[in-house]
TORSE-918422 format. One record per residue: residue in three letters; y, z, x of N, C-alpha, C, O, CB in turn. Coordinates in steps of 0.2 Angstrom, whole numbers, padded with zeros to 4 digits, always signed. Glycine has a CB too. Example, Ala and Ser with C-alpha at 12.3 -4.5 7.8 and 13.67 -1.06 7.14 Angstrom:
ALA-0028+0039+0066-0022+0039+0062-0016+0039+0066-0017+0042+0071-0022+0045+0057 SER-0011+0035+0064-0005+0036+0068+0000+0039+0064+0006+0040+0067-0003+0029+0070 
//
This chain:
MET+0087-0118+0017+0092-0112+0019+0095-0106+0012+0096-0100+0011+0101-0117+0023 THR+0094-0113+0008+0098-0109-0001+0091-0104-0001+0091-0098+0000+0099-0116-0011 VAL+0084-0109-0002+0076-0106-0006+0076-0102-0003+0075-0097-0006+0069-0109-0006 LEU+0076-0099+0006+0072-0096+0008+0080-0088+0006+0078-0082+0007+0069-0100+0017 LEU+0085-0088+0005+0091-0087+0004+0089-0082-0003+0089-0076-0004+0096-0094+0004 HIS+0088-0087-0008+0085-0083-0018+0079-0082-0017+0078-0077-0021+0083-0089-0026 GLU+0073-0082-0013+0070-0080-0013+0068-0073-0007+0062-0070-0007+0069-0083-0014 LEU+0075-0072-0004+0078-0065-0001+0077-0061-0005+0074-0055-0004+0084-0064+0002 ARG+0082-0062-0011+0086-0058-0015+0082-0054-0019+0083-0048-0020+0090-0060-0020 THR+0075-0059-0022+0071-0058-0025+0065-0055-0020+0064-0050-0023+0070-0065-0028 GLN+0063-0055-0018+0057-0049-0012+0061-0042-0011+0058-0037-0009+0056-0052-0001 LEU+0071-0042-0012+0073-0035-0011+0073-0032-0018+0074-0026-0019+0079-0035-0008 ARG+0072-0037-0023+0071-0034-0032+0066-0032-0033+0066-0028-0038+0070-0038-0037 LEU+0061-0034-0031+0055-0031-0033+0053-0025-0026+0048-0023-0027+0049-0039-0035 TYR+0056-0022-0019+0055-0022-0019+0057-0014-0019+0054-0010-0016+0054-0027-0017 ALA+0066-0014-0023+0068-0009-0026+0068-0005-0032+0072+0000-0034+0071-0011-0025 ARG+0061-0012-0037+0058-0009-0041+0053-0006-0040+0051-0002-0045+0056-0011-0045 SER+0048-0006-0033+0044-0004-0034+0044+0004-0032+0044+0005-0026+0038-0008-0033 ARG+0044+0008-0035+0046+0016-0033+0042+0018-0029+0043+0018-0023+0046+0021-0038 GLU+0038+0020-0031+0031+0024-0027+0035+0021-0021+0039+0025-0018+0020+0022-0029 LEU+0034+0013-0017+0033+0010-0014+0040+0012-0008+0039+0014-0002+0031+0005-0018 ALA+0046+0012-0012+0050+0013-0010+0052+0021-0009+0055+0021-0004+0054+0009-0014 PHE+0049+0027-0011+0049+0032-0011+0045+0033-0001+0047+0035+0004+0045+0034-0019 PHE+0040+0032-0003+0035+0036+0002+0037+0032+0009+0036+0034+0014+0026+0035-0001 THR+0039+0022+0008+0043+0022+0016+0048+0021+0016+0051+0019+0021+0041+0017+0020 PHE+0052+0023+0009+0061+0024+0015+0064+0029+0013+0068+0030+0017+0067+0019+0014 LEU+0063+0036+0004+0067+0042+0004+0063+0047+0011+0065+0051+0015+0067+0045-0004 LEU+0055+0045+0010+0052+0050+0011+0055+0052+0021+0056+0058+0023+0043+0049+0009 PRO+0056+0048+0024+0058+0051+0031+0066+0052+0030+0070+0055+0034+0057+0045+0037 LEU+0067+0051+0026+0075+0056+0025+0074+0061+0024+0076+0065+0029+0079+0056+0020 VAL+0071+0063+0017+0069+0070+0015+0064+0072+0023+0066+0078+0023+0064+0069+0005 LEU+0060+0072+0027+0057+0075+0030+0061+0077+0035+0061+0083+0037+0052+0073+0030 PHE+0068+0070+0039+0073+0076+0044+0076+0079+0040+0073+0085+0041+0078+0073+0049 VAL+0081+0081+0035+0082+0086+0033+0079+0090+0031+0082+0094+0029+0083+0087+0030 LEU+0073+0090+0031+0069+0099+0031+0069+0101+0038+0071+0106+0039+0059+0101+0028 LEU+0068+0098+0043+0067+0097+0050+0071+0098+0051+0072+0104+0054+0065+0092+0053 GLY+0077+0095+0051+0083+0098+0056+0086+0104+0053+0089+0107+0057+0089+0093+0058 SER+0086+0108+0045+0084+0112+0045+0081+0117+0047+0083+0123+0046+0085+0112+0045 VAL+0076+0115+0050+0072+0123+0054+0072+0123+0061+0071+0128+0064+0064+0123+0054 TYR+0073+0117+0063+0074+0116+0071+0079+0112+0075+0078+0109+0080+0068+0114+0073 GLY+0085+0112+0070+0089+0106+0074+0093+0108+0078+0095+0104+0083+0093+0102+0070 ASP+0095+0118+0077+0095+0119+0086+0096+0122+0087+0100+0126+0089+0098+0119+0090 ASP+0085+0122+0088+0081+0121+0093+0085+0116+0101+0091+0114+0101+0076+0118+0090 GLU+0082+0115+0106+0082+0111+0112+0075+0108+0114+0069+0111+0115+0086+0115+0117 ILE+0077+0102+0115+0069+0098+0115+0069+0092+0121+0072+0086+0120+0067+0095+0106 ASP+0066+0095+0127+0068+0093+0132+0075+0090+0134+0076+0084+0137+0063+0090+0134 GLY+0078+0094+0132+0084+0093+0138+0089+0089+0130+0093+0085+0133+0081+0085+0149 ILE+0089+0088+0126+0093+0089+0119+0093+0092+0115+0089+0097+0116+0092+0085+0115 GLU+0095+0094+0110+0096+0097+0105+0094+0093+0099+0097+0088+0097+0102+0098+0105 GLY+0088+0097+0096+0088+0095+0092+0086+0093+0086+0081+0091+0083+0090+0094+0093 SER+0093+0093+0085+0096+0085+0079+0096+0081+0084+0091+0077+0083+0105+0084+0076 SER+0098+0081+0087+0100+0073+0089+0092+0069+0089+0090+0064+0087+0106+0073+0100 TYR+0087+0075+0094+0082+0069+0097+0075+0068+0089+0069+0066+0088+0076+0075+0108 LEU+0079+0071+0085+0074+0073+0078+0074+0066+0075+0070+0061+0074+0077+0081+0072 ALA+0082+0065+0073+0087+0059+0075+0084+0053+0079+0079+0052+0076+0093+0061+0080 ALA+0085+0051+0082+0081+0047+0086+0072+0045+0085+0069+0040+0086+0082+0051+0093 GLY+0069+0052+0083+0063+0053+0080+0062+0048+0074+0057+0044+0073+0062+0059+0078 MET+0067+0049+0070+0065+0048+0063+0065+0038+0064+0061+0035+0062+0072+0051+0056 LEU+0070+0036+0068+0070+0032+0067+0065+0028+0067+0064+0023+0064+0072+0031+0069 GLY+0059+0033+0072+0054+0029+0077+0049+0030+0070+0045+0025+0069+0052+0033+0086 TYR+0049+0034+0067+0046+0035+0060+0048+0029+0054+0044+0028+0049+0048+0042+0057 GLY+0053+0027+0055+0053+0024+0049+0055+0016+0052+0055+0011+0048+0060+0028+0043 VAL+0054+0015+0058+0052+0008+0058+0043+0008+0054+0041+0005+0049+0051+0006+0068 ALA+0041+0012+0058+0030+0012+0057+0032+0015+0048+0027+0014+0044+0022+0022+0065 SER+0035+0016+0047+0034+0018+0039+0037+0009+0033+0033+0006+0030+0041+0025+0038 VAL+0043+0008+0033+0043+0001+0031+0043-0005+0032+0045-0009+0028+0045+0000+0029 ALA+0041-0007+0043+0040-0013+0044+0033-0012+0045+0030-0016+0048+0045-0016+0049 PHE+0029-0005+0043+0022-0010+0048+0016-0008+0040+0013-0011+0037+0017-0005+0059 ALA+0018+0001+0040+0016+0003+0033+0014+0001+0028+0009-0001+0026+0019+0006+0031 GLY+0022+0000+0027+0025-0003+0018+0024-0010+0016+0022-0011+0010+0035-0002+0017 LEU+0024-0015+0021+0026-0019+0022+0017-0022+0021+0017-0027+0017+0031-0018+0028 ALA+0011-0020+0025+0004-0022+0025+0004-0020+0021+0005-0025+0017+0000-0020+0028 ILE+0003-0012+0016+0000-0014+0009+0003-0017+0005-0001-0019+0001-0002-0009+0006 PHE+0008-0018+0004+0014-0023+0002+0010-0029+0001+0007-0029-0005+0019-0026+0008 VAL+0010-0034+0006+0007-0037+0006-0003-0039+0003-0006-0044+0000+0010-0035+0010 VAL-0007-0034+0005-0011-0035+0002-0014-0032-0002-0020-0030-0002-0013-0037+0006 ILE-0008-0031-0009-0009-0028-0014-0008-0036-0017-0013-0038-0020-0005-0022-0016 ARG-0002-0040-0017+0000-0044-0019-0009-0049-0017-0013-0050-0021+0009-0045-0016 ARG-0009-0051-0010-0015-0052-0010-0021-0053-0014-0024-0058-0016-0016-0048-0006 GLU-0023-0046-0017-0030-0044-0018-0027-0045-0027-0031-0048-0030-0034-0035-0013 ASN-0023-0045-0030-0020-0045-0033-0017-0053-0038-0014-0053-0044-0016-0042-0028 GLY-0018-0058-0034-0021-0064-0035-0013-0068-0033-0013-0074-0034-0024-0065-0044 ILE-0007-0064-0030-0003-0067-0034+0002-0071-0027+0007-0073-0027+0001-0062-0041 LEU-0003-0071-0020-0003-0075-0013-0004-0082-0015-0001-0087-0014-0009-0072-0006 LYS-0011-0081-0019-0016-0088-0018-0008-0091-0024-0005-0096-0022-0028-0087-0024 ARG-0007-0088-0028-0003-0092-0036+0004-0097-0030+0005-0103-0028+0002-0082-0045 ILE+0009-0090-0027+0012-0094-0021+0009-0099-0017+0012-0105-0016+0012-0090-0018 ARG+0004-0098-0016+0006-0106-0010+0001-0110-0013-0003-0113-0009+0003-0107+0000 ALA-0001-0111-0020+0000-0114-0026+0006-0119-0028+0007-0125-0031+0000-0110-0029 THR+0012-0114-0026+0020-0117-0028+0024-0122-0024+0023-0122-0018+0025-0112-0027 PRO+0029-0128-0025+0032-0130-0018+0034-0125-0015+0035-0126-0009+0038-0133-0020 LEU+0035-0118-0017+0038-0114-0010+0036-0115-0003+0030-0116-0004+0037-0106-0010 PRO+0037-0116+0003+0032-0118+0010+0032-0110+0010+0037-0106+0008+0035-0124+0018 GLY+0024-0109+0012+0021-0102+0013+0026-0099+0018+0027-0093+0016+0013-0101+0015 TRP+0030-0102+0024+0034-0098+0029+0041-0098+0029+0045-0098+0033+0033-0100+0036 THR+0043-0097+0020+0049-0096+0018+0046-0087+0015+0049-0082+0017+0053-0102+0013 TYR+0040-0087+0012+0039-0084+0007+0040-0077+0011+0043-0072+0009+0033-0087+0005 ILE+0035-0079+0018+0032-0074+0023+0043-0072+0027+0046-0067+0029+0023-0079+0031 ALA+0043-0078+0028+0050-0073+0031+0057-0070+0026+0062-0067+0027+0055-0080+0038 ALA+0054-0073+0019+0060-0069+0014+0058-0061+0014+0062-0057+0014+0060-0073+0005 VAL+0052-0059+0013+0048-0053+0015+0049-0052+0018+0048-0046+0017+0043-0052+0015 ILE+0051-0053+0025+0052-0051+0033+0062-0048+0029+0065-0043+0026+0050-0059+0042 GLY+0062-0053+0031+0069-0050+0030+0071-0046+0025+0076-0043+0026+0075-0054+0031 ALA+0067-0045+0017+0067-0039+0013+0066-0031+0016+0068-0026+0016+0062-0040+0007 THR+0060-0035+0021+0060-0027+0028+0061-0026+0032+0060-0020+0035+0057-0024+0030 LEU+0064-0031+0035+0072-0027+0041+0083-0026+0034+0088-0023+0036+0075-0040+0051 ALA+0081-0028+0029+0083-0025+0026+0083-0017+0026+0087-0012+0028+0081-0027+0021 ALA+0077-0017+0023+0079-0009+0018+0078-0006+0026+0081-0001+0026+0071-0006+0009 TYR+0074-0007+0032+0074-0002+0038+0080-0002+0040+0080+0003+0044+0068-0002+0043 ALA+0087-0006+0041+0091-0006+0042+0096+0000+0036+0101+0004+0038+0093-0013+0044 LEU+0094+0000+0028+0098+0003+0026+0097+0011+0027+0101+0015+0027+0099+0002+0019 ASN+0089+0011+0028+0084+0018+0031+0089+0021+0037+0090+0027+0037+0077+0015+0035 THR+0090+0014+0043+0093+0017+0046+0099+0020+0046+0098+0026+0049+0094+0014+0048 ALA+0105+0018+0044+0110+0019+0042+0110+0025+0036+0116+0026+0035+0111+0012+0040 ALA+0107+0029+0034+0106+0038+0030+0104+0040+0036+0110+0039+0039+0099+0040+0023 VAL+0101+0042+0040+0099+0043+0045+0104+0045+0049+0106+0051+0051+0097+0039+0046 LEU+0106+0038+0052+0114+0041+0055+0119+0045+0054+0122+0049+0058+0118+0038+0055 VAL+0122+0043+0045+0125+0044+0040+0123+0054+0040+0127+0059+0041+0122+0038+0034 LEU+0115+0055+0038+0113+0063+0036+0114+0065+0044+0119+0069+0044+0105+0065+0032 GLY+0112+0064+0049+0113+0067+0057+0120+0069+0056+0122+0074+0057+0112+0062+0063 LYS+0123+0063+0055+0131+0063+0056+0133+0070+0052+0135+0075+0055+0136+0056+0053 ALA+0132+0071+0044+0135+0074+0039+0131+0080+0038+0134+0083+0034+0136+0070+0032 LEU+0126+0083+0041+0123+0086+0042+0122+0090+0045+0121+0096+0042+0121+0085+0041 PHE+0121+0088+0053+0118+0092+0060+0123+0089+0063+0121+0086+0068+0111+0092+0064 ASP+0128+0087+0061+0136+0084+0068+0130+0080+0074+0130+0081+0080+0142+0095+0074 VAL+0126+0077+0072+0122+0072+0077+0128+0068+0078+0131+0066+0073+0114+0066+0074 PRO+0131+0064+0086+0136+0062+0085+0133+0052+0085+0128+0049+0086+0142+0067+0091 PHE+0138+0050+0084+0136+0041+0082+0133+0039+0087+0131+0044+0090+0142+0035+0082 PRO+0130+0031+0090+0128+0035+0095+0135+0029+0099+0140+0030+0097+0117+0037+0098 ALA+0134+0026+0102+0140+0024+0109+0139+0018+0112+0144+0015+0114+0140+0027+0114 ARG+0130+0016+0113+0129+0010+0116+0127+0004+0105+0122+0002+0103+0120+0013+0124 TRP+0133+0002+0101+0130+0000+0098+0126-0008+0095+0124-0011+0089+0134+0002+0096 LEU+0126-0009+0101+0125-0017+0101+0117-0015+0103+0113-0015+0098+0131-0023+0107 SER+0116-0012+0109+0110-0011+0111+0108-0005+0107+0103-0002+0111+0109-0010+0117 LEU+0109+0000+0100+0106+0002+0097+0100-0006+0090+0095-0007+0088+0114+0007+0094 VAL+0107-0008+0092+0104-0012+0087+0096-0018+0088+0090-0019+0087+0111-0016+0085 LEU+0102-0019+0092+0092-0023+0098+0086-0022+0099+0081-0024+0100+0091-0023+0104 THR+0093-0015+0098+0082-0012+0101+0080-0011+0091+0075-0014+0089+0082+0004+0108 LEU+0082-0010+0088+0080-0008+0081+0080-0015+0079+0084-0015+0073+0085-0003+0076 LEU+0079-0019+0080+0080-0025+0078+0074-0027+0081+0070-0030+0077+0085-0028+0079 LEU+0073-0026+0086+0066-0028+0093+0059-0023+0087+0055-0026+0085+0069-0022+0106 GLY+0060-0016+0086+0058-0016+0085+0052-0017+0076+0046-0017+0076+0060-0013+0089 ALA+0056-0018+0071+0058-0019+0065+0053-0028+0067+0047-0030+0064+0067-0018+0063 LEU+0055-0031+0071+0052-0038+0069+0045-0034+0074+0040-0038+0074+0057-0047+0073 ALA+0043-0029+0078+0037-0031+0081+0033-0027+0077+0028-0029+0075+0037-0028+0090 PHE+0035-0023+0075+0029-0017+0070+0030-0020+0063+0026-0018+0059+0032-0008+0069 ALA+0033-0026+0061+0032-0029+0054+0028-0034+0055+0023-0034+0051+0038-0032+0050 ALA+0029-0040+0063+0021-0043+0065+0015-0038+0065+0012-0037+0060+0022-0045+0073 MET+0013-0036+0069+0010-0030+0068+0003-0028+0060-0003-0028+0058+0017-0026+0069 GLY+0011-0025+0056+0010-0024+0047+0006-0030+0045+0001-0030+0041+0018-0024+0041 LEU+0007-0035+0048+0006-0045+0042-0001-0044+0047-0006-0044+0043+0015-0058+0045 GLY-0003-0043+0056-0009-0045+0057-0013-0037+0054-0019-0037+0052-0010-0048+0066 LEU-0012-0033+0055-0014-0027+0049-0018-0029+0045-0024-0027+0045-0010-0023+0046 THR-0015-0033+0039-0017-0035+0032-0023-0039+0035-0025-0043+0030-0012-0039+0028 VAL-0024-0039+0039-0032-0046+0038-0037-0042+0039-0042-0045+0039-0033-0053+0045 ALA-0036-0036+0040-0043-0029+0041-0046-0027+0034-0052-0025+0032-0040-0019+0044 ILE-0039-0029+0031-0041-0023+0026-0044-0025+0022-0043-0031+0022-0036-0020+0022 ARG-0049-0022+0017-0054-0027+0012-0050-0029+0004-0049-0035+0002-0063-0022+0010 SER-0048-0025+0001-0046-0023-0006-0039-0021-0006-0036-0021+0000-0051-0017-0010 ALA-0036-0020-0011-0030-0014-0014-0030-0008-0016-0026-0003-0017-0027-0016-0020 GLU-0038-0008-0018-0038+0000-0018-0038+0006-0012-0036+0012-0012-0044+0002-0023 GLY-0042+0002-0004-0041+0007+0001-0037+0003+0007-0039+0002+0013-0049+0011+0004 ALA-0029-0001+0002-0025-0001+0006-0022+0001+0007-0018-0001+0012-0023-0004+0006 SER-0019+0009+0003-0013+0015+0005-0018+0017+0011-0016+0017+0017-0011+0022-0002 ALA-0026+0020+0008-0030+0026+0014-0029+0023+0020-0029+0028+0025-0038+0027+0012 ALA-0030+0015+0023-0034+0013+0029-0025+0013+0032-0024+0017+0037-0041+0004+0030 VAL-0018+0009+0030-0016+0011+0032-0010+0017+0036-0005+0017+0040-0016+0007+0031 ASN-0013+0023+0031-0011+0027+0032-0015+0032+0036-0013+0037+0038-0010+0028+0027 ALA-0023+0029+0038-0025+0033+0040-0022+0031+0049-0023+0033+0055-0033+0033+0036 ILE-0017+0024+0047-0018+0024+0056-0011+0024+0059-0010+0024+0065-0021+0016+0059 TYR-0005+0026+0054+0002+0024+0055+0003+0034+0053+0004+0038+0058+0006+0017+0049 LEU+0003+0036+0049+0003+0045+0051+0002+0047+0055+0006+0050+0059-0001+0049+0049 PRO-0006+0044+0058-0006+0049+0064-0004+0047+0071-0006+0050+0076-0013+0051+0066 MET+0001+0041+0071+0003+0035+0076+0012+0039+0077+0016+0039+0082+0003+0025+0072 VAL+0012+0043+0070+0020+0044+0070+0019+0051+0074+0023+0053+0078+0024+0045+0062 PHE+0013+0056+0072+0017+0062+0076+0011+0060+0084+0014+0060+0090+0015+0074+0070 ILE+0007+0058+0084+0007+0057+0090+0011+0053+0096+0010+0054+0102+0003+0055+0089 SER+0015+0049+0092+0020+0045+0097+0025+0053+0098+0022+0056+0102+0024+0035+0092 GLY+0029+0055+0097+0033+0060+0098+0041+0058+0093+0047+0057+0096+0033+0061+0107 SER+0038+0060+0084+0043+0055+0079+0044+0063+0076+0049+0063+0073+0040+0047+0072 PHE+0042+0068+0077+0046+0074+0075+0044+0081+0079+0045+0087+0078+0045+0076+0067 PHE+0041+0078+0086+0042+0086+0092+0039+0082+0098+0036+0077+0098+0034+0096+0089 SER+0040+0084+0103+0042+0078+0109+0032+0084+0112+0030+0090+0111+0053+0079+0117 PRO+0029+0077+0115+0022+0073+0116+0021+0076+0122+0015+0076+0123+0022+0065+0117 HIS+0025+0080+0125+0025+0080+0132+0023+0090+0130+0028+0092+0133+0034+0077+0137 SER+0021+0093+0128+0020+0100+0124+0014+0098+0124+0010+0102+0126+0024+0101+0116 PHE+0010+0091+0120+0004+0090+0117-0001+0091+0122+0001+0089+0127+0003+0084+0113 PRO-0008+0094+0121-0016+0092+0126-0013+0084+0129-0009+0080+0127-0026+0090+0119 GLN-0017+0085+0134-0018+0078+0138-0021+0074+0136-0020+0068+0138-0020+0078+0145 PHE-0027+0075+0130-0030+0071+0128-0026+0066+0122-0028+0061+0120-0036+0073+0127 LEU-0020+0071+0118-0017+0067+0114-0011+0062+0119-0011+0057+0117-0014+0073+0107 ARG-0008+0065+0124-0005+0063+0130-0010+0056+0131-0005+0051+0132-0006+0070+0134 ALA-0014+0054+0132-0015+0050+0135-0018+0043+0128-0019+0037+0128-0020+0054+0141 ILE-0018+0046+0125-0017+0041+0118-0012+0039+0116-0012+0034+0112-0020+0042+0112 ALA-0004+0043+0115+0001+0044+0114+0003+0037+0119+0008+0034+0117+0004+0051+0115 ASP+0000+0035+0126+0004+0033+0134+0000+0024+0128+0001+0018+0130-0002+0039+0145 VAL-0003+0026+0123-0003+0016+0126-0001+0015+0116-0001+0009+0115-0015+0011+0131 LEU+0000+0019+0113+0003+0015+0105+0011+0013+0106+0015+0016+0109+0003+0022+0097 PRO+0012+0008+0103+0017+0005+0103+0025+0010+0101+0030+0009+0104+0015-0001+0098 LEU+0024+0013+0099+0029+0017+0093+0030+0023+0098+0034+0027+0097+0025+0019+0086 THR+0026+0024+0102+0029+0028+0108+0036+0023+0113+0042+0021+0113+0022+0029+0114 TYR+0033+0022+0114+0041+0015+0120+0046+0014+0114+0052+0014+0116+0036+0002+0122 PHE+0046+0013+0110+0049+0012+0105+0054+0022+0103+0060+0022+0104+0041+0010+0099 ILE+0052+0024+0102+0053+0031+0101+0061+0033+0109+0067+0036+0109+0042+0035+0102 ARG+0057+0030+0114+0057+0032+0120+0065+0028+0120+0071+0029+0121+0051+0029+0124 LEU+0060+0022+0120+0070+0016+0122+0074+0019+0117+0079+0021+0120+0071+0004+0119 THR+0075+0020+0110+0079+0024+0106+0080+0026+0108+0085+0024+0112+0078+0027+0102 GLN+0078+0031+0109+0079+0039+0113+0086+0039+0118+0091+0042+0118+0073+0041+0119 ASP+0083+0032+0122+0090+0029+0129+0097+0030+0126+0102+0033+0126+0090+0019+0131 VAL+0092+0025+0124+0098+0022+0120+0106+0025+0119+0112+0025+0121+0095+0021+0112 MET+0100+0028+0113+0106+0033+0105+0109+0040+0110+0115+0042+0113+0097+0038+0093 LEU+0103+0042+0110+0105+0050+0114+0108+0048+0122+0110+0054+0125+0098+0055+0115 HIS+0108+0045+0124+0111+0046+0133+0112+0040+0137+0111+0040+0143+0105+0050+0139 GLY+0117+0033+0130+0122+0031+0131+0119+0024+0137+0123+0020+0141+0129+0037+0133 ASP+0111+0023+0138+0110+0018+0143+0110+0011+0137+0109+0011+0132+0102+0020+0148 GLU+0111+0003+0140+0109-0003+0139+0103-0006+0136+0099-0005+0139+0108-0004+0141 PHE+0101-0009+0130+0095-0010+0128+0092-0013+0136+0087-0011+0139+0095-0016+0121 TRP+0097-0019+0139+0091-0022+0144+0088-0017+0151+0082-0018+0154+0094-0029+0149 GLU+0091-0012+0151+0090-0008+0154+0083-0006+0154+0082-0003+0159+0093-0005+0152 HIS+0079-0007+0152+0072-0004+0149+0066-0008+0150+0061-0007+0147+0071-0002+0142 GLY+0067-0014+0154+0063-0021+0154+0054-0019+0152+0050-0022+0149+0063-0027+0164 ALA+0053-0011+0155+0044-0009+0152+0043-0009+0147+0041-0012+0144+0039-0004+0154 ASP+0048-0001+0144+0046-0002+0133+0048-0008+0130+0044-0009+0126+0050+0005+0127 ILE+0052-0012+0130+0053-0018+0127+0049-0024+0128+0048-0028+0123+0057-0019+0129 ALA+0046-0024+0136+0039-0029+0137+0034-0024+0132+0034-0025+0126+0035-0029+0146 VAL+0031-0018+0135+0025-0014+0129+0027-0016+0123+0021-0019+0120+0025-0006+0129 ILE+0033-0016+0118+0034-0015+0111+0033-0022+0112+0029-0023+0108+0041-0011+0108 ALA+0036-0030+0116+0035-0035+0111+0029-0037+0113+0029-0043+0112+0041-0040+0110 ALA+0023-0036+0116+0017-0037+0122+0014-0034+0114+0013-0040+0111+0017-0032+0131 TRP+0013-0029+0109+0010-0024+0103+0013-0034+0099+0010-0039+0099+0016-0014+0100 GLY+0020-0032+0096+0023-0039+0092+0018-0044+0091+0016-0046+0086+0029-0042+0095 ALA+0017-0047+0098+0016-0053+0100+0009-0054+0101+0006-0059+0104+0020-0054+0105 ALA+0005-0047+0097-0002-0048+0097-0003-0045+0089-0009-0043+0088-0007-0042+0104 GLY-0001-0045+0085+0000-0043+0079+0001-0051+0076-0003-0054+0072+0006-0038+0078 ALA+0006-0053+0079+0009-0061+0075+0004-0065+0078+0004-0069+0073+0017-0066+0079 THR-0002-0066+0084-0005-0067+0084-0010-0067+0081-0014-0072+0082-0005-0067+0087 VAL-0012-0062+0078-0018-0062+0072-0016-0065+0065-0018-0069+0061-0022-0054+0071 ALA-0011-0060+0066-0010-0067+0061-0007-0074+0057-0010-0077+0053-0008-0065+0059 LEU-0003-0075+0061-0004-0083+0063-0012-0088+0063-0013-0093+0061-0001-0083+0070 THR-0017-0084+0066-0024-0085+0065-0028-0082+0058-0033-0086+0056-0027-0084+0070 ARG-0028-0079+0058-0029-0075+0052-0029-0072+0045-0033-0069+0041-0027-0074+0052 PHE-0023-0075+0045-0019-0072+0040-0023-0076+0034-0027-0081+0035-0011-0073+0040 ARG-0021-0072+0027-0027-0072+0021-0022-0075+0014-0018-0070+0013-0032-0062+0018 TRP-0022-0079+0010-0019-0080+0006-0023-0076+0000-0022-0071-0002-0018-0087+0006 ALA-0028-0082-0001-0032-0081-0008-0037-0072-0005-0037-0069+0000-0040-0091-0008 PRO-0041-0070-0013-0041-0063-0013-0050-0064-0010-0054-0069-0011-0038-0060-0020 ARG-0052-0057-0008-0058-0060-0005-0063-0059-0008-0063-0054-0012-0060-0058+0001 GLN-0065-0062-0008-0072-0062-0013-0079-0058-0013-0084-0059-0009-0074-0071-0013 GLY-0078-0053-0018-0085-0049-0017-0082-0044-0012-0086-0040-0010-0092-0052-0014 
//
């Protein structure tokens, strides 16, 4: 446990020192929240005030940005630069390193979530959620599932140079189609069909139900099952095909 805590502190420092990663995965969702909230925060979306709808959607954007995209890019760059291979050759257990990386990701997402809630209250008068425990369980499930998917995605990315482009090509369309910024009900039918299979759609829906409607986490078993299934699929790929050494050629 002492080794894990020490490694977790190290990963948190490394995350904070990576200014580009911290900005695009942590600060950019906050900037977009302020900009979009200023534009249509007073509108009504699906019977919900625009600023409140957007706050829930930005928690979905944050989990995709921090736990999925940021983690995948971070791990691929370290793998292709030979850092993971050198770590694997040390006495530090591999599971301890991965657990510390995921722990740092969860901490970054927790701070991102707190910032969204505080900004929403301060700038747009978005009420704090009444079901705090259910919201925490929702966010924890989403963060773990998307982190698992992020680790699974590293298997398919072949180079450090292509990591950012490959990840952005997946997660940016996903956050739009899933309804992070706008209601998917206004999308064309083919986009709604795509949204129906994306895990982020179900995470945002669950977050909205808990945060905006006061529902309990366990009342939405279908959404929980879909999110968990995607996370399990990502974890299975990561456990069976994760690479510590750079690809040759």
